[in-house]
C-alpha positions as CSV (number, residue, x, y, z in Angstrom):
1,M,0.0,0.0,0.0
2,P,1.5,3.4,-1.0
3,I,2.3,5.8,1.8
4,A,-0.6,8.2,1.1
5,E,-3.2,5.5,0.9
6,S,-2.1,4.1,4.3
7,L,-2.9,7.5,5.9
8,G,-6.6,7.1,4.9
9,H,-7.1,4.5,7.6
10,I,-5.9,6.5,10.7
11,D,-8.1,7.0,13.7
12,V,-7.8,10.8,13.8
13,R,-9.6,11.2,17.2
14,S,-7.2,8.8,18.9
15,L,-4.2,10.7,17.3
16,A,-5.6,14.0,18.4
17,D,-6.1,12.8,22.0
18,S,-2.5,11.5,22.1
19,L,-1.3,15.0,21.0
20,Q,-3.2,16.6,23.8
21,R,-2.1,14.1,26.5
22,T,1.6,13.4,25.5
23,G,2.5,16.1,23.0
24,F,2.8,13.7,20.1
25,G,1.0,11.0,18.2
26,M,2.5,8.1,16.3
27,V,1.3,6.0,13.4
28,P,3.4,2.8,13.0
29,D,4.6,1.3,9.8
30,V,3.2,3.7,7.3
31,V,6.1,3.1,4.9
32,R,6.9,-0.2,3.2
33,Q,10.6,-1.4,3.1
34,D,10.9,-0.8,-0.6
35,E,9.6,2.7,-0.2
36,M,12.0,3.3,2.7
37,L,14.9,2.2,0.4
38,T,13.9,4.8,-2.2
39,L,13.7,7.5,0.5
40,R,17.1,6.6,2.0
41,T,18.7,6.6,-1.4
42,F,17.2,10.1,-2.1
43,A,18.5,11.4,1.2
44,R,22.0,9.9,0.7
45,D,22.1,11.5,-2.7
46,A,21.2,14.8,-1.2
47,V,24.1,14.8,1.2
48,A,26.5,13.3,-1.3
49,S,25.8,16.3,-3.6
50,N,26.8,18.5,-0.7
51,R,30.1,16.7,0.1
52,D,28.5,14.7,2.9
53,E,27.5,17.7,4.8
54,Y,24.2,19.1,6.1
55,A,21.4,19.3,3.5
56,Y,18.0,20.9,3.7
57,L,15.6,20.6,0.8
58,T,12.3,22.4,0.5
59,Q,9.2,22.4,-1.6
60,N,10.7,23.3,-5.0
61,A,13.6,20.9,-4.7
62,L,11.2,18.1,-3.6
63,A,8.7,18.5,-6.5
64,G,8.2,15.2,-8.2
65,T,9.9,13.2,-5.5
66,P,8.1,10.7,-3.1
67,I,8.2,13.4,-0.4
68,G,6.8,16.1,-2.6
69,D,4.1,13.7,-3.9
70,L,3.1,12.8,-0.3
71,A,2.9,16.5,0.6
72,R,0.5,17.1,-2.2
73,S,-1.7,14.0,-1.5
74,R,-5.3,14.4,-0.4
75,E,-4.8,11.8,2.4
76,L,-2.0,13.7,4.2
77,T,-3.8,17.1,3.7
78,D,-7.0,15.7,5.2
79,L,-5.2,14.2,8.1
80,L,-3.3,17.4,9.0
81,S,-6.4,19.5,8.4
82,S,-8.3,17.4,10.9
83,L,-5.6,17.6,13.5
84,Y,-5.3,21.3,12.9
85,E,-9.0,21.8,13.7
86,E,-8.7,19.7,16.8
87,A,-5.6,21.7,18.0
88,V,-6.8,25.2,17.1
89,G,-10.5,25.0,17.4
90,N,-11.2,26.3,13.9
91,P,-10.8,24.9,10.4
92,P,-7.7,25.9,8.5
93,S,-7.8,28.5,5.8
94,P,-8.7,27.2,2.4
95,Q,-5.4,28.6,1.2
96,E,-3.4,26.2,3.4
97,V,-1.1,23.6,1.8
98,V,1.3,21.1,3.2
99,H,4.9,22.5,3.2
100,P,7.4,19.6,2.9
101,A,11.1,19.6,3.8
102,L,13.9,17.0,3.9
103,R,16.4,17.6,6.7
104,C,19.7,15.7,6.6
105,L,22.2,15.9,9.5
106,I,25.7,14.7,8.8
107,G,29.3,16.0,8.9
108,R,30.7,19.1,10.6
109,T,27.8,21.4,9.5
110,G,25.2,18.9,10.8
111,I,26.6,19.2,14.3
112,G,25.5,22.9,14.5
113,Q,21.9,22.0,13.7
114,S,21.4,20.0,16.9
115,L,19.9,21.3,20.2
116,R,18.3,24.3,18.4
117,F,15.0,24.4,20.3
118,H,12.2,26.3,18.6
119,F,8.5,26.7,18.1
120,D,7.2,26.2,14.5
121,S,5.1,28.8,12.8
122,Y,2.7,26.1,11.7
123,A,0.3,24.4,14.0
124,I,0.8,20.8,13.0
125,T,4.0,19.1,12.0
126,A,4.3,15.5,10.7
127,L,7.7,13.9,10.9
128,L,8.8,10.8,8.9
129,P,12.2,9.4,9.9
130,I,14.1,8.1,6.9
131,A,17.5,7.3,8.3
132,I,18.3,7.3,12.1
133,P,21.6,6.1,13.5
134,A,21.4,2.8,15.4
135,T,24.3,3.5,17.7
136,G,26.1,6.4,19.4
137,D,24.4,9.8,19.4
138,R,21.2,9.2,17.4
139,G,19.8,12.7,17.3
140,D,16.7,11.8,19.4
141,F,13.7,14.1,19.2
142,L,13.6,16.3,22.3
143,Y,10.5,18.2,23.3
144,Y,8.7,20.2,25.9
145,P,5.1,19.5,25.0
146,N,2.3,22.1,24.7
147,R,4.3,24.8,26.4
148,R,2.1,27.6,25.1
149,P,-1.5,28.1,23.8
150,V,-2.3,29.1,20.2
151,R,-2.0,32.8,20.4
152,R,-4.9,35.0,19.4
153,R,-2.6,37.7,18.0
154,A,0.2,37.3,15.5
155,L,2.3,39.8,17.4
156,V,2.2,37.8,20.6
157,N,3.3,34.7,18.6
158,L,6.3,36.6,17.1
159,T,7.2,37.9,20.6
160,D,7.2,34.3,21.9
161,K,9.5,33.2,19.1
162,A,11.8,36.2,19.7
163,I,12.1,35.3,23.4
164,Y,12.8,31.6,23.0
165,Q,14.8,31.7,19.7
166,N,17.3,34.5,20.3
167,P,21.0,33.4,20.5
168,A,21.2,33.8,24.3
169,A,18.0,31.7,24.9
170,L,19.2,29.0,22.4
171,R,22.5,28.6,24.2
172,L,20.7,28.4,27.6
173,I,18.2,25.8,26.6
174,A,20.8,23.8,24.8
175,S,23.1,23.8,27.8
176,Q,23.6,20.6,29.8
177,R,22.8,22.4,33.0
178,F,19.4,23.6,31.8
179,R,18.5,20.2,30.3
180,T,19.5,18.5,33.6
181,A,17.4,20.9,35.7
182,R,14.4,20.8,33.3
183,P,14.8,17.6,31.2
184,P,12.9,17.5,27.9
185,R,10.9,14.5,26.9
186,R,12.9,12.2,24.6
187,L,11.7,10.2,21.7
188,H,13.8,7.7,19.8
189,L,12.5,7.8,16.2
190,T,11.9,4.6,14.2
191,P,12.1,4.9,10.4
192,G,8.8,4.0,8.8
193,N,6.7,5.4,11.5
194,L,4.9,8.7,11.2
195,Y,5.1,11.1,14.1
196,V,2.8,14.1,14.5
197,F,3.0,16.9,17.0
198,C,1.8,20.5,17.5
199,G,4.9,22.3,16.5
200,Y,3.4,25.7,17.2
201,R,2.8,24.8,20.9
202,T,5.7,22.5,21.5
203,L,9.2,23.6,22.1
204,H,11.4,21.1,20.3
205,G,14.7,20.1,18.7
206,N,16.9,17.2,18.2
207,D,19.7,15.8,20.4
208,R,23.3,15.6,19.1
209,C,24.0,13.3,16.2
210,D,27.3,11.6,15.3
211,P,28.8,13.5,12.4
212,D,29.8,10.3,10.6
213,Q,26.2,9.0,10.6
214,L,23.2,10.2,8.6
215,R,20.1,11.4,10.4
216,A,17.4,12.2,7.7
217,T,13.8,13.2,8.3
218,A,11.0,14.3,6.1
219,L,8.9,17.1,7.6
220,F,5.5,18.2,6.7
221,H,4.2,21.5,8.1
222,F,0.6,22.6,8.0
223,G,-1.6,25.4,9.2
224,D,-0.4,28.8,10.3
225,P,-3.1,30.2,12.7
226,H,-2.0,33.7,11.7
227,L,-2.0,33.3,8.0
228,R,-4.4,36.2,7.5
229,N,-2.0,38.7,9.0
230,P,-0.1,40.6,6.2
231,L,3.1,40.6,8.2
232,V,3.0,36.9,8.7
233,R,2.4,36.3,5.0
234,L,5.4,38.5,4.2
235,M,7.6,36.6,6.6
236,H,6.5,33.3,5.1
237,R,7.5,34.5,1.6
238,R,10.9,35.6,2.9
239,V,11.5,32.2,4.7
240,Q,10.5,30.3,1.6
241,R,12.8,32.3,-0.6
242,R,15.7,31.8,1.8
243,A,14.9,28.1,2.0
244,A,14.7,27.8,-1.8
245,I,18.2,29.5,-2.0
246,E,19.5,27.1,0.6
247,S,18.0,24.1,-1.3
248,A,19.5,25.3,-4.6
249,S,23.0,25.6,-3.1
250,T,22.9,22.0,-1.7
């Protein structure tokens, strides 16, 4: 069964309840082994083209790939739309689409991408592990679930992100002392499972990953609660342009 078709049989209510209780939901074995092989080959090609260093591909670079096709599927869009409505309390804007990305950590530049805790702009994030180290530092998913509500005003949301994601705050939250005093929840990712969480509400990042091993994940973001705000739309355009440039240079 193709990936998209397998998503049409998910119990959305159970998944939404899990998001509320634990901060994440998981759907096991949504990807067949032959499909995983295709995805791993694509991820390894992406880092190989960047001299085995960090690679981040976004929507344009993923068009026509299995990741891009999944992002455009009705099954994934319907699933994330339903979870958005459960999380936010309102249906998403009809303009909303799924924004895919492929994030590959490896090499010296991959080290700097770990322990970068943040809130997403989008309400719902789906994460599909493609390649996860089996030994050593695996890059486990670290998260502080549901740390804030969905803000009514876009300006308050931007203030939150400025407070938590400035350089000083990033260093503090990444420090061993802080994580010992306030340990995040830890999730060891299994390739082939699909994980969903409320990225807007949940402060999250990944633990350190061995630079000689590949950690590759496909991400699918959906639903900005502040999409109607002109400033937010402008910021999205800037982020998308920057990501497109980064993808093109990979």
